[in-house]
N, C-alpha and C positions, 0 to 999 in steps of 0.2 A: 409455561411460565418465562416471562421475560427475562432473559439471562442478567442478572447485575453487577451495576460497575462498581469498583472499587476505587473511590479518589484515590489521587495518585500520595497525596499526603492526607494526615488527618484532616476529616471534611467535620469532626465536632466542634462545637466554640469554645472546647477545654483539652487541656491535653491532663488536667490533674484527676485521670483516671485511674486505675492499675495496667487495665489492658494496655496506657499508651507510656509506662514507666520507664521505657527502654526506648523510646524514641525522644525523650524531654530528656533523658541522660544524655542521648547521642546528639542532642541539639546544644546542652550547657557544655559538652566537652568540646565543639569545636566553635560555640559561637563567640568567647571570649578572646580568641585567638587570633581572631579577627574581624575586632571592634565592633560587634554586634550586642544585642539586648533583647531578651522574653521582651514580648507587650502582649497588651490580650486585643489588641486591633483582631477579630477573627468577623469583619462582616462577608455577609453574604449577597450579591447580585443577583437581582433577580430580571428576567429575561420572559419577554411575552412579545413576540410577533405574531400577528393575524395572520392566518390563514387565508391562502386569496389563487380561488380556481378559475381557469382560462380557457377557452379552444385546446389552444397548444399542449397545457399540462395535463387534461383528461384526456385527450389523443395520445398523449407519450404512455399514459398508465394506461391505455388500451392496447398502445402497442408494446409493453412489457408483459402486462398476461401473455400477450400471443407469443412470444419469442422465450418464457417461461417453459413453454409448451413442445419444445422442440428438442431435444435431448443430446446435446453438446458437449456429453462427458469429454475430457479429453487427459489419455487416450483412450478411444480412436480419431475424437472430433467432429466429425462427421457435420459439418457445419453449413454445405453448402443445403439442404432443403430452408434451414433458416436465412443463409445468403441470398437464397433466390426468393424468399418471403420476403426480405427487404428492398430487393431488385423491382420485384412489382409494385410496393409500393410507391417507389423512385420515381418508375415509369408510369403510377397513375397521377401524380404530380405534374407529368410533364417534362420531366427531369431526363438525362440520359446517361443513366450509369453503366459502368460498364462491370461486368463478372470475370472474374477470375480463379482459374483453379490449377493449382499447380499441382497438385495429387489427386486421384479420385476421392471426391467427398471432403474436400480441404477448399471450400470455396471463400472467395473473400470478393465485397463490392467496393466499388470505389464512384465518387459521384463529384462532379464540379460546378458550380454555379458562377459563372463569370461577371467580376467586377468592373466599377467606371474606371479606376485607375491600376497603376504597377504597386499597388502599394504591395507588400510581401503577404503571403493567402496565410487564409487563417486555417488549419485543421482539422477538424472535429475525428474526434475518431474513439472506437471502441473493440472491444474484439468478442466475440459470439461464442468462442467456447467456453466449457466451466470444468472444473475442477469434479472429482469424483465424490457420490455421497455412500453414508454409511446408515442406509435402510430402517439397520434399528433404532436408531437414535433421533430419529425423525418425526414429529407427533401429525404433520399431517405428509401427503405426499408429494417429493421435491418436485413433480413436473406438470402440477394442475393448476397452479398459481392460484393458488385458494386466498381469500381474505378472510382474514380470521382476528376479532378483534383491534381492527383499526390496522393491522399489519397484512402486507401480501408477502405468501410465504413463496419461497419456492429457491432452487440454486440458481447461483445469476441476478437478483435481486439486488445486491450489491456490486459482485463481481461479476461481470459487468454488463449484465444488458440491461439493466439502469439506463447507465451513458448513451447505448445507443438509440433506447427507445427514446431517451431526450432528446438528442441528434437529430435521429430521424424526423421527429414530431418537428420539431424547430425548422431544421432542412426543406420540409411539404409546407410550410408556415412562407416561406421566405418566395417558394415557388409560385405557390397560389399569390398571393400579394402581388406579384407584380412587378415588385421593386428590386432595383439595381442595386446590390451591396456595393461599400466602398473599393472594397476589396474582393478577390479572389475568394470563396470558402467550398472548401473541400471536407469530404463525406465519406470515411473509411469504416466499414465494418468490415473486421479483419479475423481471421483463423490463427487459431495456437498459440497464442501468448502464454499460456499458463504450461506449455512444454517447451517453450524458446524460442519462440516466433518463427521459426524456418518454413513454416509453410503462409505465414501472415506477413507482418511485418518488415523482417527482415527479407524474405520473396521482391516484395514491393519495392524496398531500396535498395536493393542490388537489380533486381529484373526490368521495373518499371519505375523509374521515380522523376521520371517526367507525369507522373498522375496523381505522384503524394510528395511533389517537395512543396515545401511549405517556411514562411519566416517563422510562424507561431504557430501551435499545437495545444489544444483543450483535450485532455484523457485523464486517468486516472494516476492517481488514488488520491481523493481529497474533497474539500468542501461539507465535508458531514459534521455533524456535532460534536462536540467533547469537551464534556461539563468536567470542570475540575477545582472540587470545593467550592461550589455556586456561581463559579465562571464561566461561561460559555463562551469556545473556542471554535473555531473554523481554520484546520491545515487546509494547507495549500502546499502540494507539493511542488517540490523545487528542485530535487536531488535525488537521488537514489544511489545505494551500493551497488558496486559492480559484482561479477560473481569469479570463483576462481573453482573447478571440481579435480580435486586433489585425491590420486591413491597413495595413500601411507602403508607401509608396506615392511613386517617382522618377520626376520627369519631365524630358522632354532634349527633343532636336529631332528629328525624325522626317526619316527619309531611304531611299535603296536602299540595299538590303546590300552591295552591291560598292563603296559608299563609306563606310568607317568614320570617324568623326571624334571629337573630342574632347568632346562634349557629348551623348555616350548616356545613356538615362534607364537604360539593362542596365547599364551602366558602373558609375555610380552605386548603383545597386541591388545587384550585386555588391561593391563597398567595404565597403558598409552590411551587408553580412552577412557579409562574413570579419572586419570588426572585432567584430559580434557574438561571433564565435564563438572569437574570439580573447580577451576578455574578461568578466569576471566585475561584474556590477551592484553599486550599493553595499550593503554590509552590513548586516543589521537585526536585529540578538539580540531572539529574542521568549523569552519566560519559558519556554517548554514548552521550547525548544531548547536553552536555556540551562543547566535542571534534569537535560535528556537527558545532554548533554554532562558535566557535573559528577558526575552517578553513575555514567555510564559508566567517566572516570576515576577514580573511587573506589574501585574495586575491584580496576583495572588494576597489572601490575608496575611500577616505576619504571624507564626514564625517559617513561614514556607516561603516569603518573598525574601527572606536574607538568605536561607539556607539551600535552598534549589540553584544558586546559581554555584555552593561549593560546589556539586556534582562536577563543574567543569576543574577540578584540582585534584589530578589522581591521588594523590596520598591520602584524601578524603573521601572520595567516592566510594569506596568499598564500602566502606562502613555506614555511608549514606544509604546506599543500594539497599546493604541488607536492614538496615534499621528503621529505613523512611518508606521502603512501599514493600510493596508485596511482592509474592517470589514471581507471580507474571508479567509484574507494570516494570520489575527490576529486569527483568530479560529484556523487554522492550527498549528500556531509556539503556540498557548495558550493552544493547546492538545497536546502539546510535554513537557510543562511544568507542568502539573498538573493532576493530576487526572479528570475525566469529568463524566457528567451522561446528559444523553439526553431521554426524557418522551416520550415515543414510544405508549403504550397505556393505554387508560382508561377504567376503571371500575364503575360504580355507579348503577342508580337506575333503575329497570326494566322497568319501566312503567313511561311514561311521567309526570302525574300527584302527584306523590309521592316525596318527601323530601327522600332521603337515608340516614339510619343513619348510614351507612360507605363507603366509596368512597377509590380508588386505583388507581395508576398511577403507571405503569410496566417504571423502569428506566434501559437506557441502559447504564451500569458505565464500564467505560475503565481505569483501573489500569496502573500507570507506574512502570518497575522494581523496585523491594525493596519494594513494598504496597501491600497491598491483600484486601479481599473484608471488609471485618473489620474495615482495615484502612477507606474505602472509606464510609463508613458507620458512621463513628464518625465523621468525617468529616461533613458530612449531619447532622447529629442532633447539631454538634457547630454552623450550619449556618442555621438551620431552627428552632431549638429548640427540645423540648423536649416529645408534645403531640402529635407527629408524629407516627408508628410505622416504622420499616421497616425489609424485612425478604431477605435473599438472597437465591431467588432460583437455580443458576445455577451460578458457577463460574468455570473459567481457568485461571492459572497461565501465568504471563508476562516470556515472552521469553528474555533475552539478556545473550551474550559473553563477559566474561571478557576484551577481549578486540577485535579489527579487524581484527589483524595482523595474517596471518597464510601462508601457500605458495601458497594457492588456493588464499585466498586476493590479495598477490602479484601476483599472475598471472593475475586477475581480471586490475588492476591499471594497471601493465607495457602493457598489451594490451591496454586499454585505450589510455595509453600516447602515444600507438606508433602511433596509429592512428588518434589520436589530440591533439597534444604536448598540447596545451593550455586547453585543459579541466582537471578538477579538480574533480578525486574521491574523495566519501565523504560518508561515512561510516551514517548510520542514524537508524534511529527508526520509527518506521509507529504507526497511532494510533488505526490501526484494528488489528485483526489476520487473518493467513494464516495458511498452511496445515503444514508450520513449527513447529506451536504449538504440533505437535503429532511425526512428523517426529523426532525431537531433542530429545524426551524423549527415542527411541534409541542408543542416543549417537553422533549423527548427528550435524554437527557444520555447521549452513543452513546461506546462502547468498541470498537475495534477486538481482537477476540481469539477468533480461530479457533485453537485450540491444536494443534501437531505439532512432533514435534522428527524430529533427522536424527542419526543415530551421529557422533561426534564424527570416528572415521576417515576414512569417505566423504567429509569435506571439501565438503560441499555448501553453497552461497551462497543462500538463499535468493531473491536480488533476481535470481540468472541466472537461475531458472526462473520467475519471474514473465514471463509472457507473454512466455517464451523457447522455445526448440526443447526438446525432448524434456521437456517439464512432465510432472513426476511429484513424488508424496508415499511416503516410506517408510512400510510397511503397519504393523508395527507403533508406530511414532512416532504414524501415526495414531490409532491406535485409544487409545494413551495418551493423545493428546489430547482424544478423545471423553468418557475418563472424566473430564479436567480438566472440560470444559465440565459435564458432568453434574454434577460435584460443586458448582462455584460456583451451577447453578442450582436444586439442591437448596438448599445453604445460604441463598439470598438468597428462596427462594419458600416455605421451612419446608416440603420433603418427602421421604421417603428411595425411594428407586428402585434403589440400588445395595444389593450386598449386605453 
């Protein structure tokens, strides 16, 4: 069954129902203090854009089904067979791909189409590795590329073999057309994004920068349809949070497991983890998230249009996240407003009957643009106290552009609006990391735009499928997205590939 989408705010045409009494009360509590009033303006905007298939989109779908059958679960990755397959496709199109394998089984492919000018190149990139699967929770085999009820199922359908297949088909079409783009176009199918990029984009940037240096990049995450209260948005990633891997350690008195006492390190660590789970870290409004929330709100019906911007007020954000969003949506929105940590690993006693004198938890920390790992540690100390120690094991800075607007972003927005006039392109930040972390270090302005859409009636929530069970993409919506991406590249690179 399709996973159901829960709209960000109340999707009904009235708040006058018992289940929404607390929401209405929350709105009534904050609105008067900010000069707001309630309204019954709950209009719903309907969107319907025609599905268009073409040879590039059809070939991309074939490529995606082929790529899904390569089991590139990371770890260990084993991307080389898939990379070799991509290499053979590029060779067959008359191109000269470069295959690179920094470690056994960790293959990457890079290919360049020379342009007519010295305008900064465009890099099209996607990763070949995928996250693990829990077979018990899949309705269809995750590596057989089955189509069921209009959806193509498989690990990697949206993260992100779909984008690899789209870019490969477009690059083939350029080569076969005999046209020369206005600027160089680089295509890179890379390894290891899911485990930190060491054998993929990081390796290419550090060891072979001449192959992937570009002025512009199109990769993940963005371009998917997102329906909120009847309004369709298309998020386009322009920023992402940084990472900070932190070891948090508690110390206490060791002893025998048969004689518990009040100074156990495990107890102190447990208390700290419980406090982390029940508290948000301080809010930091960033320009990209502020613009995201205000633009999201501007197209919403009332009272959502008035209330959403109040999320930017730290004193009100807590109650609004609690009262107006589901728990999963509160987590997603909260991650855009604060630094976050999640405990992912525990280290303690080596024997069941020994009370350890020292235990630790590994924290997956994510930092907003403008924040560092040290800033995050300071916030942890303020919340948890000084009797714990913190060590930053690894850190990767956040990525953010000073502004979304650019010729490439304009091409993305204009193309989306032409094919979905009611759709709203929405610059956004993602709480995770992508290959953009490394390609941006060579000067690329990076956009997450891997377009596809879902039928509104299916109530699909993209983030439920991302790394989730039964990962799938709508077949018509994917082919529609390939056309969007093709048209963006046509415009940006001076090409004519579609009829």
